[in-house]
Backbone as numpy.savetxt, mean C-alpha at the origin, in Angstrom:
# Nx Ny Nz CAx CAy CAz Cx Cy Cz
-6.11 -25.27 5.57 -5.79 -25.10 4.40 -4.67 -25.78 3.82
-4.40 -26.24 2.55 -3.65 -27.19 2.04 -1.98 -26.59 1.98
-1.25 -27.36 1.77 0.38 -27.04 1.96 0.72 -25.71 0.71
-0.25 -25.89 -0.81 -0.29 -25.37 -2.02 -0.90 -24.11 -2.02
-2.10 -23.98 -0.89 -2.64 -22.66 -0.81 -1.54 -21.50 -0.18
-2.13 -20.33 -0.76 -1.51 -19.64 0.08 -1.94 -18.81 1.21
-1.07 -18.64 2.33 -1.94 -18.60 3.67 -1.93 -17.01 3.08
-3.52 -16.33 3.43 -3.81 -14.89 3.84 -3.57 -14.23 4.90
-2.77 -13.20 4.57 -2.04 -12.66 5.83 -2.71 -11.17 6.06
-3.59 -11.29 7.28 -4.15 -9.66 7.30 -3.11 -8.89 7.74
-3.31 -7.49 7.20 -2.66 -6.46 7.40 -3.35 -5.53 8.64
-1.71 -5.12 9.19 -2.00 -4.08 10.63 -2.09 -3.04 9.59
-2.75 -2.08 11.09 -3.49 -0.84 10.11 -1.96 0.15 9.64
-1.82 0.57 8.96 -0.83 1.06 8.61 0.24 1.17 7.97
-0.14 -0.64 7.73 0.82 -1.60 6.63 0.41 -0.99 5.13
-0.96 -0.79 5.23 -1.55 -0.98 3.81 -0.99 0.90 3.37
-1.20 1.94 4.01 -0.74 3.27 3.76 0.91 2.88 3.20
1.57 2.29 3.95 2.99 2.11 3.57 3.17 1.64 2.48
2.62 0.38 1.97 2.50 -0.65 0.95 2.10 0.57 -0.24
1.12 1.41 0.08 0.18 2.08 -1.19 1.66 3.08 -1.50
2.02 4.12 -0.43 3.21 4.97 -0.53 4.27 4.37 -1.43
4.94 3.24 -0.60 5.77 2.33 -1.95 5.63 2.26 -3.14
4.36 1.71 -3.45 3.97 1.83 -5.07 3.86 3.13 -5.75
3.34 3.85 -5.24 3.24 5.06 -5.65 4.57 5.84 -6.41
5.68 5.73 -5.22 7.23 6.20 -5.35 7.18 5.51 -6.80
7.07 4.62 -7.02 7.34 3.88 -7.98 7.11 4.56 -9.32
5.57 4.72 -9.29 4.88 5.28 -10.77 3.54 5.84 -10.02
3.02 6.49 -10.83 1.55 6.68 -10.83 0.64 5.97 -11.13
-0.14 5.56 -10.17 -1.24 4.50 -10.78 -2.72 4.59 -10.44
-3.81 4.27 -10.84 -5.19 4.34 -10.35 -5.33 2.94 -9.05
-6.23 3.38 -8.71 -6.52 2.65 -7.30 -6.71 0.95 -7.77
-7.11 0.56 -8.35 -7.26 -0.67 -8.93 -5.93 -1.36 -9.29
-5.44 -0.77 -9.85 -3.63 -0.71 -10.27 -2.87 -0.94 -8.99
-3.11 -0.11 -8.04 -2.57 -0.11 -6.70 -2.67 -1.50 -6.33
-3.97 -1.72 -6.04 -4.19 -3.01 -5.51 -3.29 -4.63 -6.21
-3.97 -4.48 -7.41 -2.92 -5.68 -8.56 -1.56 -5.94 -8.14
-0.88 -3.94 -8.07 0.77 -4.25 -8.05 1.10 -4.72 -6.54
0.14 -4.48 -5.60 0.49 -4.68 -4.24 0.33 -6.28 -4.25
-0.58 -6.96 -4.70 -0.84 -8.55 -4.87 0.37 -9.24 -5.84
0.78 -8.95 -6.90 2.03 -9.11 -7.59 2.94 -8.88 -7.03
3.25 -7.83 -6.20 4.87 -7.46 -5.41 4.70 -8.89 -4.11
3.62 -9.25 -3.44 3.55 -9.67 -2.82 3.63 -11.15 -2.65
3.50 -11.42 -4.13 2.97 -12.70 -4.36 1.71 -13.32 -4.22
0.80 -12.71 -3.79 -0.88 -12.97 -3.54 -0.80 -13.19 -2.02
0.20 -13.07 -1.45 0.15 -12.74 -0.36 -1.19 -11.86 0.64
-0.89 -10.61 -0.28 -1.75 -9.66 0.34 -3.00 -9.35 -0.68
-3.98 -9.07 -0.31 -5.01 -8.78 -1.41 -6.06 -7.76 -0.50
-5.98 -6.40 -1.33 -6.13 -5.76 -0.59 -8.10 -4.94 -1.40
-9.03 -5.13 -0.69 -9.88 -5.16 -1.25 -10.55 -3.65 -1.25
-11.56 -3.09 -2.19 -11.77 -2.08 -2.29 -12.54 -1.32 -0.74
-12.73 -1.93 -0.19 -13.30 -1.46 1.04 -11.98 -1.08 2.40
-10.80 -1.35 1.88 -9.81 -0.77 2.42 -9.22 -0.24 1.58
-8.92 -0.32 0.46 -8.08 0.46 -0.42 -8.56 1.99 -1.03
-9.75 2.14 -0.93 -10.13 3.31 -1.46 -10.42 4.31 -0.10
-10.94 3.74 1.12 -10.36 4.93 2.57 -8.93 5.23 2.52
-8.14 4.04 2.27 -7.19 4.54 2.58 -6.27 5.63 1.78
-6.84 5.75 0.25 -6.41 6.47 -0.68 -6.76 7.54 -0.01
-8.42 7.87 -0.03 -8.82 9.16 0.81 -7.85 9.93 1.61
-7.73 8.81 2.53 -7.02 9.32 3.78 -5.64 9.77 3.63
-4.65 9.23 2.58 -3.28 9.65 2.36 -3.83 10.72 1.40
-4.65 11.18 0.72 -4.87 12.32 -0.25 -5.28 13.45 0.98
-6.18 13.26 1.58 -6.31 14.27 2.55 -5.13 14.49 3.69
-4.22 13.81 3.62 -3.25 14.00 4.31 -2.23 15.16 3.35
-2.34 14.89 2.26 -1.44 15.68 1.27 0.11 14.63 0.93
-0.24 13.44 1.22 0.85 12.45 0.67 0.57 12.12 -0.48
-0.50 12.08 -1.23 -0.90 11.52 -2.53 -1.69 12.61 -3.11
-1.67 12.65 -4.39 -2.43 13.74 -5.22 -3.19 12.69 -6.03
-4.24 12.82 -6.03 -5.22 12.04 -7.25 -5.76 13.50 -8.15
-5.70 12.72 -9.56 -6.06 13.40 -10.42 -7.11 12.36 -11.69
-8.17 12.85 -11.86 -8.97 12.27 -12.95 -8.69 11.97 -14.48
-9.21 11.13 -14.43 -8.92 10.96 -16.09 -9.70 9.97 -16.78
-9.39 10.04 -18.34 -10.17 8.84 -18.85 -9.30 7.89 -19.48
-9.67 6.76 -19.50 -8.99 5.44 -19.71 -9.27 4.81 -21.16
-8.45 4.17 -21.80 -8.70 3.75 -23.31 -10.11 3.23 -23.35
-10.86 3.11 -22.58 -12.22 2.79 -22.81 -13.26 3.55 -22.48
-12.50 4.44 -22.31 -13.55 6.18 -21.94 -14.24 5.98 -20.53
-13.45 5.52 -19.85 -14.03 5.50 -18.46 -13.44 6.21 -17.71
-14.11 7.30 -16.58 -13.19 8.01 -15.93 -12.60 7.31 -14.53
-11.36 7.61 -14.67 -10.29 7.07 -13.47 -9.57 7.96 -12.43
-9.45 7.85 -11.38 -8.82 8.65 -10.72 -7.27 8.15 -10.47
-6.46 8.70 -11.18 -4.57 8.32 -10.67 -4.41 9.17 -9.63
-3.36 8.62 -8.98 -2.66 9.07 -7.83 -1.29 8.78 -7.90
-0.79 10.01 -7.83 1.26 10.22 -7.51 1.22 10.53 -6.28
2.82 10.32 -5.95 2.89 10.43 -4.48 3.55 11.88 -4.44
3.12 12.67 -3.44 3.45 14.11 -3.10 5.15 14.04 -2.88
5.77 15.40 -2.75 6.83 15.75 -1.82 6.76 15.02 -0.31
5.39 15.83 -0.03 5.40 15.37 1.43 5.36 13.65 1.70
4.49 13.40 0.63 4.53 11.97 0.95 5.56 10.95 0.44
6.47 11.69 0.03 8.21 10.75 -0.33 8.56 11.04 1.59
8.00 12.32 2.30 9.16 12.17 3.58 8.44 11.43 4.28
6.94 10.97 4.31 6.36 10.43 5.00 6.31 8.84 4.77
7.07 8.34 3.46 7.24 6.97 3.29 8.53 6.69 3.93
9.32 7.55 3.90 10.61 7.33 4.73 10.33 7.23 6.12
9.24 7.87 6.52 9.14 7.95 8.28 8.64 6.64 8.60
7.74 6.22 7.79 6.98 4.84 7.57 8.18 3.59 7.43
8.84 3.93 6.42 10.01 2.71 6.44 10.36 2.66 7.72
11.29 3.84 8.47 12.25 3.53 9.78 11.03 3.12 11.04
10.00 3.30 10.87 8.86 2.73 11.89 9.10 1.11 11.60
8.60 1.17 10.39 9.01 -0.78 10.14 9.48 -1.11 10.39
11.14 -0.53 10.25 12.18 -1.23 10.44 12.50 -1.55 12.13
11.67 -0.82 12.91 11.99 -0.70 14.20 10.63 -1.45 14.84
9.55 -1.71 14.18 8.84 -2.65 14.48 9.04 -4.36 14.23
9.69 -4.65 12.98 10.31 -5.95 12.46 11.29 -6.02 13.63
12.33 -5.34 14.06 13.09 -5.16 14.86 12.90 -6.11 16.36
11.66 -4.82 16.46 11.21 -5.47 17.98 10.55 -6.99 18.34
9.17 -7.02 16.90 8.85 -8.90 16.91 10.42 -9.29 17.13
11.02 -9.51 15.97 12.03 -10.54 15.78 12.65 -10.94 17.21
12.89 -9.91 18.10 13.81 -9.93 19.34 12.77 -10.56 19.97
11.39 -10.43 20.39 10.15 -11.19 21.08 10.46 -12.62 20.65
10.51 -12.77 19.35 10.48 -14.22 18.50 11.83 -15.00 19.18
12.83 -14.26 19.04 13.92 -14.89 19.40 14.65 -15.09 20.72
13.80 -14.38 21.76 13.91 -14.72 23.15 13.79 -16.12 23.65
14.69 -16.54 24.21 14.08 -17.91 24.58 13.61 -17.99 26.24
């Protein structure tokens, strides 16, 4: 991989959920817009494919952390937009704390001589 190419980063399970919850905390979006926002906010480091995104959305909706609503976009296509629920906000807070512990632990290992 050349120095100018961005390195693709594989996501740990749960990281996708955390990013989806955070994106939806900002504003409700439909699936592809969520993937686009994650790609934009990570400056292209994370590309979430439909095969990972839609199962994650379904799982988060089943948990009650997000709620989906079918609407029609400006091109008269049916799309499902998602919003964060109250339970989702609580889960997001818990996920952030867990992520901070993971980062601290990995940093500890990397800094060990």
